[in-house]
C-alpha positions in Angstrom: 0.0 0.0 0.0 1.1 3.6 -0.6 1.6 5.2 2.8 -0.3 3.7 5.7 -3.9 3.0 4.9 -5.0 1.0 8.1 -5.8 2.1 11.6 -8.1 1.1 14.3 -10.9 3.2 12.9 -10.4 2.2 9.4 -9.1 -1.4 9.3 -8.0 -3.1 6.1 -9.4 -6.6 5.4 -7.8 -9.1 3.0 -10.4 -11.7 1.9 -8.8 -15.1 0.9 -10.4 -17.6 -1.4 -9.0 -21.2 -1.5 -10.1 -24.8 -2.4 -12.1 -27.0 -0.1 -9.0 -29.3 0.3 -6.9 -26.4 1.5 -6.8 -25.3 5.2 -5.9 -21.8 6.3 -7.5 -18.5 7.2 -10.2 -17.0 5.1 -9.4 -13.4 5.9 -6.8 -11.1 7.6 -7.5 -7.7 9.2 -4.9 -4.9 9.6 -5.3 -1.9 11.9 -1.7 -0.7 11.7 1.2 -0.5 9.3 4.7 -1.8 9.7 5.9 -4.7 11.9 3.3 -4.2 14.6 0.7 -4.8 12.0 2.4 -7.8 10.3 0.4 -11.1 10.1 1.3 -14.6 8.8 -1.1 -16.9 7.0 -0.3 -20.6 6.5 -2.1 -22.9 3.9 -1.8 -26.7 3.6 -3.5 -29.7 2.1 -3.1 -33.4 2.4 -4.3 -34.1 -1.1 -2.0 -34.1 -4.1 -2.8 -31.4 -6.5 -2.5 -27.8 -7.4 -4.7 -25.3 -5.6 -5.0 -21.6 -6.5 -5.1 -19.1 -3.6 -6.5 -15.6 -4.4 -7.4 -12.6 -2.3 -9.1 -9.2 -2.4 -8.4 -6.1 -0.3 -11.0 -3.7 1.1 -11.4 -1.0 3.8 -8.8 1.3 5.1 -8.5 5.1 5.2 -10.7 6.9 2.7 -9.1 7.1 -0.7 -6.6 4.3 0.0 -4.8 2.7 -3.0 -3.5 -0.9 -2.6 -0.8 -2.6 -4.6 1.4 -5.8 -4.5 -1.7 -8.0 -4.6 -0.4 -11.5 -4.9 -2.2 -14.7 -6.0 -0.4 -18.0 -5.9 -0.8 -21.8 -6.3 -0.4 -24.3 -3.6 1.2 -27.5 -5.0 0.9 -30.7 -3.0 3.4 -33.4 -4.2 2.9 -37.2 -3.9 4.9 -39.0 -1.3 8.6 -39.9 -2.2 9.3 -43.4 -3.4 13.0 -44.9 -3.4 14.4 -45.6 -7.0 17.8 -46.4 -8.7 19.1 -44.4 -11.7 19.8 -46.2 -15.0 23.3 -47.5 -16.0 24.8 -45.7 -19.1 27.4 -47.5 -21.3 29.5 -45.3 -23.6 32.4 -46.0 -26.1 35.9 -44.8 -25.4 37.1 -41.6 -27.2 37.0 -42.1 -31.0 39.5 -41.0 -33.7 38.5 -40.7 -37.4 40.0 -39.4 -40.7 38.2 -36.6 -42.4 36.6 -37.4 -45.8 35.9 -33.8 -46.8 35.9 -30.2 -45.7 32.9 -30.9 -43.4 34.7 -33.6 -41.5 33.7 -37.3 -41.3 30.6 -39.4 -40.6 31.2 -41.3 -37.3 29.1 -44.3 -36.1 29.3 -45.4 -32.5 27.2 -47.5 -30.0 25.8 -46.2 -26.7 23.5 -48.2 -24.4 21.6 -47.9 -21.1 19.7 -50.2 -18.6 17.7 -49.7 -15.5 17.0 -52.1 -12.6 13.4 -51.2 -12.6 12.8 -50.4 -16.3 15.3 -52.7 -18.0 17.0 -51.6 -21.3 16.6 -47.9 -21.9 17.6 -46.1 -25.2 20.0 -43.3 -24.3 20.0 -39.9 -26.1 23.4 -38.8 -27.5 24.2 -35.4 -29.1 25.6 -35.5 -31.8 23.9 -38.8 -32.7 25.7 -41.7 -34.2 26.0 -41.4 -38.0 26.3 -37.6 -37.8 29.0 -35.7 -39.7 31.6 -34.6 -37.2 33.7 -31.6 -38.1 37.5 -31.5 -38.0 38.8 -31.3 -34.5 37.5 -32.5 -31.2 33.7 -32.9 -30.6 32.2 -33.8 -27.2 29.3 -36.3 -27.4 26.9 -35.9 -24.5 24.6 -38.8 -23.7 21.8 -39.3 -21.1 19.4 -42.1 -20.1 16.2 -41.4 -18.0 14.1 -44.2 -16.4 10.4 -44.2 -15.9 10.8 -42.6 -12.4 12.7 -39.7 -14.0 16.1 -40.8 -12.7 18.7 -39.7 -15.3 22.2 -40.8 -15.8 24.5 -38.6 -18.0 27.9 -39.2 -19.6 30.2 -38.1 -22.4 33.0 -39.2 -24.7 35.1 -37.3 -27.4 35.3 -37.8 -31.1 38.4 -36.4 -32.8 38.4 -36.0 -36.6 41.8 -35.5 -38.2 42.9 -34.5 -41.9 45.3 -37.2 -43.1 45.0 -36.4 -46.9 47.8 -34.4 -48.6 46.6 -31.2 -50.4 46.9 -30.9 -54.2 49.1 -28.4 -56.1 49.6 -27.6 -59.8 51.9 -25.3 -61.7 51.2 -23.0 -64.6 54.0 -21.5 -66.7 53.3 -18.0 -68.1 53.8 -17.1 -70.8 53.7 -20.6 -72.2 56.6 -21.6 -74.5 56.2 -21.1 -78.2 55.9 -23.9 -80.8 59.7 -24.4 -80.5 59.5 -24.8 -76.8 61.2 -21.5 -76.0 60.4 -18.2 -74.2 62.0 -14.9 -75.1 61.0 -13.1 -71.8 61.0 -13.8 -68.1 58.9 -16.8 -67.2 56.6 -16.8 -64.1 55.6 -20.1 -62.6 52.4 -19.8 -60.6 51.2 -22.4 -58.2 47.5 -23.3 -57.5 46.9 -25.2 -54.2 43.8 -26.8 -52.8 42.7 -29.1 -49.9 39.4 -30.7 -49.7 39.6 -31.4 -46.0 41.3 -28.9 -43.6 42.2 -26.3 -46.2 45.4 -24.8 -47.5 47.8 -23.4 -44.9 50.5 -22.3 -47.3 51.1 -22.3 -51.1 54.4 -21.4 -52.7 54.3 -17.8 -54.2 54.8 -17.3 -57.9 58.5 -17.8 -59.0 59.9 -15.7 -61.8 62.8 -17.1 -63.9 64.8 -14.3 -65.4 68.0 -16.0 -66.4 68.7 -17.4 -69.8 69.2 -21.1 -70.2 67.7 -24.3 -71.4 66.0 -27.0 -69.2 65.4 -24.8 -66.2 62.9 -25.9 -63.5 61.4 -24.7 -60.2 59.2 -26.4 -57.5 56.3 -25.4 -55.3 54.8 -26.9 -52.1 51.3 -26.9 -50.7 50.7 -27.5 -46.9 47.3 -28.0 -45.3 46.4 -26.9 -41.8 47.2 -30.4 -40.5 50.7 -30.3 -41.9 50.1 -32.6 -44.9 52.1 -31.4 -47.9 52.5 -31.9 -51.6 55.2 -30.7 -54.1 55.1 -30.1 -57.9 58.0 -29.2 -60.2 57.7 -27.2 -63.4 60.6 -28.3 -65.6 61.9 -28.0 -69.2 61.7 -24.2 -69.1 63.8 -22.7 -71.9 64.6 -19.0 -71.8 66.5 -17.0 -74.5 66.5 -13.2 -73.9 69.2 -12.3 -76.4 68.3 -11.5 -80.0 70.1 -13.2 -82.8 72.4 -11.3 -85.1 72.0 -10.6 -88.8 74.3 -8.7 -91.2 73.9 -7.8 -94.8 76.6 -7.8 -97.5 76.6 -6.8 -101.2 78.0 -8.9 -104.0 80.0 -5.9 -105.1 80.8 -2.6 -103.3 79.5 0.7 -104.7 81.8 3.1 -106.4 83.2 6.2 -104.6 79.9 8.0 -105.2 77.9 5.2 -103.6 76.4 3.9 -106.8 76.2 0.7 -108.8 75.7 0.3 -112.5 75.0 -3.4 -112.6 72.6 -5.7 -110.7 73.6 -6.3 -107.0 72.9 -9.4 -104.8 72.3 -8.8 -101.1 73.3 -11.7 -98.9 72.5 -12.2 -95.2 74.5 -13.9 -92.4 72.7 -14.9 -89.2 73.8 -16.4 -85.8 72.3 -17.1 -82.4 74.2 -18.5 -79.4 71.3 -20.2 -77.4 68.0 -21.2 -79.0 69.4 -21.1 -82.5 68.4 -19.3 -85.7 64.9 -20.2 -86.9 65.7 -19.3 -90.6 68.1 -16.9 -92.2 66.6 -14.7 -95.0 67.4 -15.8 -98.6 69.6 -13.6 -100.9 67.9 -10.7 -102.7 68.9 -9.5 -106.2 68.4 -5.8 -106.8 67.9 -5.1 -110.5 65.5 -2.1 -110.5 67.1 1.3 -111.1 66.9 3.8 -108.3 67.4 3.7 -104.6 66.2 0.4 -103.1 66.4 -0.4 -99.4 66.5 -4.2 -98.7 65.4 -5.0 -95.1 65.2 -8.4 -93.6 64.5 -9.8 -90.1 65.8 -12.9 -88.5 64.2 -14.7 -85.6 65.7 -17.2 -83.2 63.7 -20.2 -81.9 62.7 -18.2 -78.9 61.1 -15.5 -81.1 63.8 -12.8 -80.5 64.5 -10.8 -83.6 67.1 -8.7 -85.2 66.9 -6.7 -88.5 69.5 -5.6 -91.1 69.0 -3.1 -93.8 71.2 -2.1 -96.7 70.5 0.6 -99.4 71.4 -0.1 -103.0 71.6 2.8 -105.5 71.5 1.4 -109.0 71.8 3.4 -112.2 72.3 1.3 -115.4 71.4 4.1 -117.9 74.1 6.2 -119.5 73.8 10.0 -119.2 73.1 12.3 -122.2 75.3 15.0 -123.6 74.8 17.8 -126.1 77.2 20.4 -127.2 76.8 24.0 -128.2 79.1 26.8 -129.4 79.2 30.5 -128.4 79.1 32.8 -130.1 77.4 31.2 -133.1 78.9 31.7 -136.5 77.8 34.6 -138.7 75.9 34.2 -141.9 79.1 33.2 -143.7 79.8 30.5 -141.1 82.7 32.4 -139.5 83.7 33.7 -136.1 86.0 36.7 -135.5 86.8 35.8 -131.9 87.5 32.7 -129.8 84.7 30.1 -129.8 83.6 28.5 -126.5 82.3 25.0 -126.8 80.0 24.1 -123.9 78.5 20.8 -123.1 75.2 20.2 -121.4 74.8 16.8 -119.7 71.8 15.2 -118.0 71.3 12.2 -115.9 67.9 11.7 -114.2 69.1 9.2 -111.6 72.6 9.2 -110.1 73.4 12.6 -111.6 76.2 13.9 -113.7 79.7 13.3 -112.4 81.6 14.9 -115.3 80.6 16.6 -118.5 82.7 17.6 -121.5 85.1 19.2 -120.7 84.1 22.6 -122.1 86.8 24.0 -124.4 87.6 27.4 -125.9 89.1 27.4 -129.5 91.4 30.4 -129.8 93.4 29.6 -132.9 92.6 30.7 -136.4 91.6 28.1 -138.9 88.8 26.4 -140.8 86.9 23.2 -139.9 88.0 23.1 -136.3 86.1 20.8 -133.8 85.8 19.8 -130.1 84.5 16.6 -128.5 83.2 15.7 -125.0 81.6 12.8 -123.1 79.3 12.6 -120.1 79.9 10.3 -117.1 77.2 9.8 -114.4 77.9 9.1 -110.7 77.3 5.4 -111.3 80.1 5.3 -113.8 78.0 5.0 -116.9 79.4 6.9 -119.9 77.7 8.5 -122.9 78.9 8.4 -126.4 81.2 11.2 -127.7 79.5 14.4 -128.7 81.4 16.5 -131.3 80.8 20.2 -132.2 82.4 20.7 -135.7 82.8 23.1 -138.6 84.2 25.9 -136.4 85.8 28.5 -138.6 87.8 31.3 -136.8 89.4 34.3 -138.4 91.0 36.7 -135.9 93.0 38.9 -138.3 91.6 42.1 -139.7 91.7 42.6 -143.5 94.2 45.1 -145.0 92.9 48.4 -146.4 94.4 51.6 -147.8 93.4 55.0 -149.3 94.2 55.8 -152.9 94.6 59.5 -153.9 92.7 62.3 -152.2 93.9 64.9 -149.7 97.2 64.2 -148.1 97.1 63.3 -144.4 97.8 66.5 -142.5 97.4 68.7 -145.6 95.8 72.1 -145.7 93.8 73.4 -148.7 91.9 76.7 -149.4 88.3 76.3 -150.2 88.0 75.6 -153.9 91.4 74.0 -154.1 90.8 70.6 -152.3 91.9 67.5 -154.2 89.3 65.1 -155.5 87.9 62.4 -153.2 90.2 59.3 -152.7 89.4 55.7 -153.6 90.5 52.6 -151.6 91.9 49.0 -152.0 91.6 46.0 -149.5 92.3 42.3 -149.2 91.9 39.3 -146.6 93.9 36.1 -146.6 91.6 33.7 -144.6 87.8 34.3 -144.6 87.9 36.7 -147.5 86.4 40.2 -148.0 82.7 40.8 -147.3 82.2 43.0 -150.4 84.6 45.8 -151.4 86.1 48.6 -149.4 84.4 52.0 -149.1 85.4 55.6 -148.5 83.6 58.0 -146.2 84.2 61.4 -144.5 85.6 63.2 -147.6 84.4 66.9 -147.8 85.6 70.1 -149.6 83.8 72.4 -147.1 85.8 74.7 -144.8 86.9 72.8 -141.7 89.0 69.8 -140.7 87.9 66.5 -142.2 89.0 62.9 -142.1 88.6 60.7 -145.2 88.3 57.0 -144.1 88.5 53.8 -146.0 87.0 50.6 -144.4 86.7 47.0 -145.3 85.1 43.9 -143.6 86.1 40.3 -143.9 83.5 37.4 -143.8 84.4 36.7 -140.2 83.3 40.2 -139.2 86.7 41.6 -138.7 87.1 45.3 -139.8 90.0 47.4 -140.9 90.3 51.1 -141.8 92.7 53.7 -143.1 92.3 57.5 -142.8 93.6 60.9 -143.9 92.9 64.0 -141.9 93.2 67.4 -143.7 92.0 71.0 -143.3 90.0 73.2 -145.8 90.9 76.8 -145.1 88.3 79.7 -145.4 88.8 82.7 -147.7 89.9 86.1 -146.2 87.3 88.9 -146.7 88.2 92.5 -146.6 85.8 95.5 -146.6 83.3 96.9 -146.6 85.5 99.8 -147.6 84.7 103.6 -147.3 82.2 105.2 -147.5 80.8 102.3 -145.3 82.3 102.3 -141.8 82.9 98.7 -140.5 84.0 99.8 -137.0 82.7 97.8 -134.1 79.5 99.4 -132.6 79.0 101.8 -135.5 75.7 102.5 -137.3 75.9 104.0 -140.8 73.2 106.6 -141.5 72.1 107.5 -145.0 69.0 109.1 -146.5 66.4 106.6 -147.6 66.2 105.8 -151.3 70.0 106.5 -151.7 72.4 104.1 -153.3 75.3 103.0 -151.1 78.5 101.5 -152.8 79.5 98.3 -150.9 83.2 97.6 -151.7 85.2 94.5 -150.6 87.9 92.0 -151.6 88.2 88.2 -151.4 91.5 86.3 -150.9 92.4 82.7 -151.0 95.6 83.0 -149.1 97.6 85.5 -151.0 95.6 84.9 -154.2 92.9 87.5 -154.7 89.6 86.1 -156.2 87.9 88.2 -158.8 85.1 86.0 -160.0 81.7 87.4 -158.9 80.5 83.8 -158.8 82.6 83.3 -155.7 80.0 85.6 -153.9 77.2 83.5 -152.6 74.8 86.3 -151.6 74.3 90.0 -150.8 71.3 90.7 -148.6 69.8 93.4 -146.5 67.7 92.4 -143.5 65.5 94.8 -141.6 66.0 94.7 -137.8 64.7 96.7 -134.9 66.6 99.9 -134.4 66.7 99.1 -130.7 69.4 96.6 -131.7 71.7 99.6 -132.3 71.0 101.5 -129.1 74.2 103.0 -127.9 76.1 102.4 -131.1 78.1 105.3 -132.7 76.5 107.1 -135.6 78.5 107.5 -138.9 76.9 109.3 -141.7 77.5 108.0 -145.3 79.2 110.9 -147.0 79.2 109.5 -150.6 76.5 107.8 -152.4 76.6 106.0 -155.7 74.6 106.3 -158.9 74.1 103.8 -161.6 73.3 100.1 -161.7 73.2 97.8 -158.6 74.7 94.6 -160.1 77.8 93.1 -158.5 81.0 93.5 -160.5 84.7 93.3 -160.0 86.4 96.7 -160.6 89.8 95.8 -162.1 90.9 99.4 -161.8 90.3 99.7 -158.1 91.1 96.0 -157.6 87.9 95.3 -155.6 84.3 94.1 -155.9 81.6 96.8 -156.0 77.9 96.4 -155.3 75.6 99.5 -155.3 72.9 98.9 -152.6 69.7 100.8 -153.4 68.3 101.6 -149.9 64.6 101.4 -149.2 62.6 104.6 -149.4 61.1 104.5 -145.9 63.0 106.5 -143.3 63.5 105.5 -139.7 64.1 101.8 -140.5 67.3 99.9 -139.6 69.0 97.2 -141.6 71.9 94.8 -141.5 73.6 94.3 -144.9 75.5 91.0 -145.3 77.8 89.7 -148.1 78.5 85.9 -147.9 81.0 84.0 -150.1 80.8 80.4 -151.3 83.1 79.1 -148.6 80.6 80.2 -146.0 82.5 83.4 -144.9 80.6 86.7 -144.5 80.9 90.4 -143.6 78.1 92.7 -142.4 77.4 96.4 -141.8 74.7 98.2 -139.8 72.5 101.0 -141.4 69.8 103.4 -140.3 67.8 105.3 -143.0 67.0 109.0 -142.5 
């Protein structure tokens, strides 16, 4: 109860319900709490059986709450009878060999008997015929008689693994068809045990050394110490490539070329597994650059390669010749002739050409020859440039007649033009000689004769001479010829123009020697600043030109224009180109 719910005024009553065969109080009353209020109730029965005892609580202080209400069963057992336990017969400890990973099936015999009940079938765990695992298993057996007397016992069953494990070896990579490897070989081991399991298995072994007939072993051990060994043998390892070299049936020339077919041969060797097959000879017959490559294998599959390059040119080069300069239209040259050769070879290339040659000697029908050789040693046929005609000598030429070289002649007295003569001893003249440069005019002249030969050579001869001008004197009085002087005269007057002409000391008197007499009007400003000289004497009569033998001079009466204030320049010119002039102003 929670707190104290009973007192003298408010007692608590426990009502007890029980079977008719059970003796004991029917109720209990409590007026206090704690030890002073404790009460004991005893129940009993003389009849075997089970009897439920229940109760109910009531009363107490107002609002009381009760707990720990208990109901129970009174059990009355029968009287005790004296009995002997059964006898249990068990086998001694058993040892068995495992037949698999689960252990072994074990059969055994266990029996029991009882003085009262006779033979009793015992119960054993695990039962006979069960599969016992590896190791020690305790078998527990018991036998119970009809009075419930039980006898227990035990024995041990030990299952052992007596079978060796299994082991196999795998070689990786496997050998080739020739029984060889060309790399390291790893031997891996696979172990198994169908009973206790594998305790240890040899780790993979790598063979990295060359050699034939190598071997390695591995071992498997199970958890019971059983073991097995396997050996992988006959392992052949060759890690070294074979060797191969190539050789030519004939060596190339100094330029690295052949001009006939070449056979390439191969030599092979291997110091361990041996050469599988050495390549056959190869004949190179195609022109050009050919690379012959072959590979050799040993029996382990290692390889080596060899290459050789053959440059073959069986075709001769070509050559053509030319001359420079070319001959002229007559087939001749007037200088040295260079003969040049052009060579071609489309494969190995030109090694030598010609040689070029320069012909410098005179003569007809000269020639030059050359050949071409390519880098393979092929040679062309001879090329000849012929019909070369060379004339280096000028023809001879000379003037015939004409003015003497260095001579001086007055105009009108120059000798007639010269002629010429020429010759050529080799190519011959190209036409005849010709004369140029001759003149009878006043001045210095050179008369030249020239000639060409058929080779184009030229020669010339010349004569240089001088044609002298005439000497003019005048105009004489009344005309004033002073420098910067203007003659004044009345317009319409006639002015006598007097003058003389000399060829050296020889006076000329022929009016035909006078080329012209002219008066040209000019601006009077041209005479600004000039002195004025008046014409004191004028002439009468005709105006034609004449030579006055009495006075020993030419006279020309110039009839002046009739308009005053104009200015003129009067000029007399002779046939040799000489002239004299005077200035006039009309009044």
